[in-house]
C-alpha positions as CSV (number, residue, x, y, z in Angstrom):
1,M,-10.1,-8.7,6.0
2,Q,-6.5,-10.2,7.9
3,Q,-7.7,-13.9,6.5
4,T,-8.8,-11.7,3.0
5,F,-5.4,-10.6,2.9
6,L,-3.9,-13.6,4.1
7,E,-5.2,-16.3,1.8
8,I,-4.7,-13.9,-1.5
9,Y,-1.0,-14.2,0.2
10,D,-0.3,-17.3,0.2
11,E,-2.4,-18.2,-3.0
12,H,-0.1,-15.9,-5.1
13,I,3.1,-15.2,-3.7
14,R,4.8,-18.4,-3.5
15,R,8.9,-17.0,-4.1
16,D,11.5,-17.4,-1.7
17,G,11.2,-15.0,1.2
18,A,7.4,-15.4,1.3
19,A,6.9,-17.0,4.3
20,E,9.8,-14.8,6.1
21,L,7.5,-11.8,5.0
22,R,3.8,-13.3,6.3
23,A,5.6,-13.7,9.6
24,Y,6.5,-10.6,9.8
25,L,3.9,-9.2,9.1
26,L,1.8,-10.9,11.7
27,R,4.9,-10.0,13.6
28,S,4.1,-6.4,12.8
29,D,1.3,-3.8,13.6
30,F,0.3,-4.3,9.5
31,F,-2.7,-5.8,10.3
32,R,-4.2,-3.6,13.2
33,A,-2.0,0.0,11.9
34,P,-4.1,2.5,10.1
35,A,-3.8,3.3,6.1
36,S,-3.4,6.9,6.9
37,T,-4.3,9.1,10.1
38,R,-7.7,11.2,8.6
39,Y,-8.2,10.5,5.5
40,H,-8.8,6.9,3.5
41,C,-9.4,3.8,6.4
42,A,-8.4,5.7,9.6
43,Y,-8.8,3.2,11.6
44,E,-7.5,0.0,13.4
45,G,-6.9,-2.3,10.2
46,G,-7.0,0.0,7.6
47,L,-3.8,-0.3,6.3
48,C,-5.0,-3.8,6.0
49,E,-8.1,-3.1,4.0
50,H,-6.4,-0.6,1.7
51,S,-3.8,-3.4,0.2
52,V,-6.6,-5.6,0.0
53,N,-8.5,-2.8,-2.2
54,T,-5.8,-2.3,-3.9
55,Y,-4.7,-5.8,-5.0
56,R,-8.0,-6.1,-6.2
57,R,-8.2,-3.1,-8.2
58,L,-4.6,-3.4,-9.9
59,L,-5.6,-6.7,-10.6
60,G,-9.0,-5.3,-12.2
61,L,-6.6,-2.6,-13.9
62,V,-4.5,-5.1,-15.6
63,Q,-7.0,-7.9,-17.1
64,A,-9.0,-5.1,-18.4
65,E,-5.3,-3.4,-19.9
66,Y,-4.4,-6.6,-21.6
67,G,-7.4,-9.3,-22.0
68,A,-7.7,-12.7,-21.7
69,E,-3.8,-13.2,-21.8
70,W,-2.7,-11.1,-18.9
71,E,-1.0,-13.7,-16.8
72,K,1.6,-13.8,-19.6
73,R,2.6,-9.5,-19.0
74,C,1.8,-9.5,-15.9
75,P,2.1,-12.8,-13.8
76,H,-0.6,-12.7,-10.5
77,E,1.8,-13.2,-8.2
78,T,3.1,-9.6,-9.6
79,V,-0.2,-8.1,-9.3
80,A,-0.8,-9.9,-5.5
81,V,3.6,-8.1,-4.9
82,C,2.4,-5.4,-5.6
83,G,-1.2,-4.5,-4.8
84,L,-0.3,-6.2,-1.2
85,L,2.7,-5.1,-0.5
86,H,2.8,-1.4,-1.5
87,D,2.3,0.5,1.3
88,L,4.6,-1.4,3.8
89,C,6.0,1.7,5.0
90,K,3.1,2.3,6.6
91,I,4.7,-0.9,9.8
92,D,5.1,0.8,12.6
93,F,4.4,4.4,11.2
94,Y,1.2,5.6,13.3
95,K,0.3,5.6,16.9
96,Q,-2.4,6.4,18.7
97,E,-2.6,9.4,21.1
98,M,-5.1,11.9,22.3
99,R,-7.2,15.1,21.7
100,N,-9.3,17.3,23.1
101,V,-12.5,17.7,21.0
102,K,-15.6,19.6,21.2
103,E,-19.0,17.5,21.5
104,N,-22.0,18.9,22.1
105,G,-20.5,22.1,23.8
106,E,-18.2,19.7,26.7
107,W,-14.6,19.4,25.3
108,V,-14.1,15.3,25.8
109,K,-10.4,13.5,24.9
110,K,-11.0,10.9,22.0
111,P,-7.8,9.0,20.4
112,Y,-6.7,9.9,16.6
113,Y,-3.4,8.3,14.9
114,A,-0.5,10.5,14.7
115,R,2.5,9.9,12.4
116,E,5.9,8.5,13.7
117,E,8.2,8.0,11.5
118,L,11.2,5.9,13.1
119,L,12.3,5.0,9.6
120,P,12.5,7.8,7.0
121,Y,13.2,6.4,4.2
122,G,10.9,8.5,2.0
123,H,7.4,6.5,0.5
124,G,7.5,4.1,-1.8
125,E,11.1,3.4,-1.6
126,K,10.8,2.6,1.8
127,S,7.8,-0.5,0.6
128,V,10.4,-1.1,-1.7
129,Y,13.3,-1.8,0.9
130,I,11.5,-3.5,3.3
131,A,9.3,-5.9,1.2
132,G,13.5,-6.1,-0.9
133,S,14.3,-7.4,1.4
134,F,12.1,-10.4,2.1
135,L,11.8,-11.2,-1.5
136,R,14.3,-10.4,-4.5
137,L,11.5,-8.5,-6.9
138,T,11.2,-7.7,-10.2
139,R,12.5,-4.4,-11.8
140,E,8.8,-3.7,-12.6
141,E,7.2,-4.6,-9.3
142,A,9.7,-2.6,-7.7
143,M,9.3,0.4,-10.3
144,A,5.5,-0.2,-9.7
145,I,6.1,0.2,-6.2
146,N,8.3,2.4,-5.6
147,W,6.8,5.3,-7.7
148,H,3.1,3.7,-6.5
149,M,1.7,7.7,-5.0
150,G,2.6,8.7,-9.0
151,G,2.5,13.0,-8.6
152,F,1.8,12.3,-4.9
153,D,5.0,11.7,-4.0
154,A,7.0,13.9,-2.3
155,R,10.4,13.8,-5.1
156,C,7.4,15.1,-7.4
157,R,6.8,17.8,-5.5
158,G,10.8,18.5,-5.4
159,G,10.6,19.2,-9.0
160,D,12.0,14.9,-9.7
161,G,10.2,14.3,-13.1
162,S,11.2,10.1,-12.8
163,V,8.0,9.4,-12.6
164,S,6.5,9.6,-15.9
165,E,9.7,7.3,-17.5
166,A,8.8,5.2,-15.2
167,F,5.5,5.7,-15.9
168,C,6.5,5.1,-19.6
169,K,8.5,1.8,-19.0
170,F,7.0,0.0,-16.7
171,P,3.1,0.5,-17.5
172,L,2.9,-1.6,-14.5
173,A,3.8,1.5,-12.2
174,L,0.9,3.2,-13.4
175,L,-1.9,0.6,-13.2
176,L,-0.6,0.4,-9.5
177,H,-1.4,4.3,-9.7
178,V,-4.4,3.9,-10.6
179,A,-5.4,1.7,-8.1
180,D,-4.8,2.9,-5.5
181,L,-6.1,6.1,-5.8
182,Q,-9.4,3.9,-6.8
183,A,-8.5,2.2,-3.8
184,T,-8.3,5.1,-2.2
185,Y,-11.7,7.5,-3.4
186,I,-14.1,4.9,-4.8
187,D,-14.0,1.7,-2.8
188,E,-12.7,3.6,1.0
189,K,-14.6,5.3,3.9
190,R,-12.9,9.0,4.8
191,G,-11.3,10.1,8.1
192,Q,-13.4,8.7,11.4
């Protein structure tokens, strides 16, 4: 999946800082990390797989929403930036530990992923921060990545209604949220 990710990235993300962000991704655990601890793509390489799945879903949604002239409304580079980079917040976020699990009446040690938040910046907002450290994001890209969790975002659970305003003003944010859900619940394996 790393090769697929890099092919999409190299073909579509060409703005200033793209090479530096690519190098950062290769130095980080992005291509080895899981996408979650026990839900979707909870295995080595799951984060990269989820990012490619989300990009593909977002591309399909944008094309369906805007028709033959979709690239005039939403450049392919924007689709790639949002789909591939929406979960940069999960870089260096998981660590592998061991736990006891009962198998056939016997306790055995099994690896699992635990969260280890080194930069507690939030979820979508952390991805915007990391991507924005390398690339100049458009306002719509930043809003889409920032609010890709939709109502699952901790800010919403705290009562912040900004996600609704973001979805109204920046339709790409809603499309990315839907693409993320489709990738998570339709395309990907649950747990290990």
